[in-house]
Residue, then its C-alpha position, 0 to 999 in steps of 0.5 A: m168578626p169579618e164583614e162577610a163570611t167566606g168559604k163554604t158557609g159565605v154569603p152567595s154572590d154572583t161569583r159564588q152561585k151554583p150553576e143551574r143543573p140541567r133537567d128533563e121535562l119532569g124536573r129530573p136532573l140530567p148529566w151536566d153536559t146535557p142541554t136542559r129540556l125544562h125552561l122555567p122563569n126566574f121565580d125569585a124575580m117574580s112577585t108572590e101573585e105572579n108565581d101563583r099565576a104562573a103556577r096555575k098556568f103550569l098546572v093547566d099545561r100539566n108542567f107539575f114541576g113548574a107549578h111546584e117550583a112557582w108555588e114553592t117560591a110563593w110559599k117562601q115569599s108569603k111567610g108571615t102572611g097567613d097564606e104560607e101553608l096554602f102555598k106550601g100545600l099547593s107546592q106539594l100538589g105539584a110535587g105529588y103529581v111530579h112523582l106520579l108521572r115519574g112512576n113513584a106511587h109512594g111519593a105521589t100518595t104521600l105528597l098529594r095527601r100532605a097537600a090535601s091536608r094543608v089546602g083543606r084547612y083553608p076556607t073555600g074562596t081563599l085565593g079564589i080556590d075551592t079549597g074543600a073540592l081541591a082537597e077531596r080531589l087530591e085525596e081521591d087521586a091518592r086513593g086512585v093510585e093506592d087502588g090501581a085506578i091511576v097507574p103511576g108513570p108518564e102516561a098516568a091517566f087522571k082528569p085535569l086539575a083546576v085551581 
């Protein structure tokens, strides 16, 4: 067996990395020749704690795609620690609000409910989060989308989140 596989199934290296796709403010891919409008840090170079702090800052700034990406990285980094499902739920929280702002009601309600389910399994105070209140809030926003109180789209009106 060769020391390192080559071809499409080979190990990524500096010369085999996919180029970063340009994205708009909501994380949607743009044509390759378009300048990116979404600038995010290298989450892989950050610790789990740094990713969590970055995600919370993105959340305050309503940059839900950034929050999703930071918490998704924290989720992958925390496998085997017991916090992985919480970070996965927080990542889904970010993705749910991304779908809401993109106008995708089904994606928003599905991901907000998945997030609520995961976050709600953790005791209040885990990572300093009132998990019960956050889970309730996520369910409330999912219901709001379903009953028309929250209209999906870039201007979707909902009260700010706190994590």
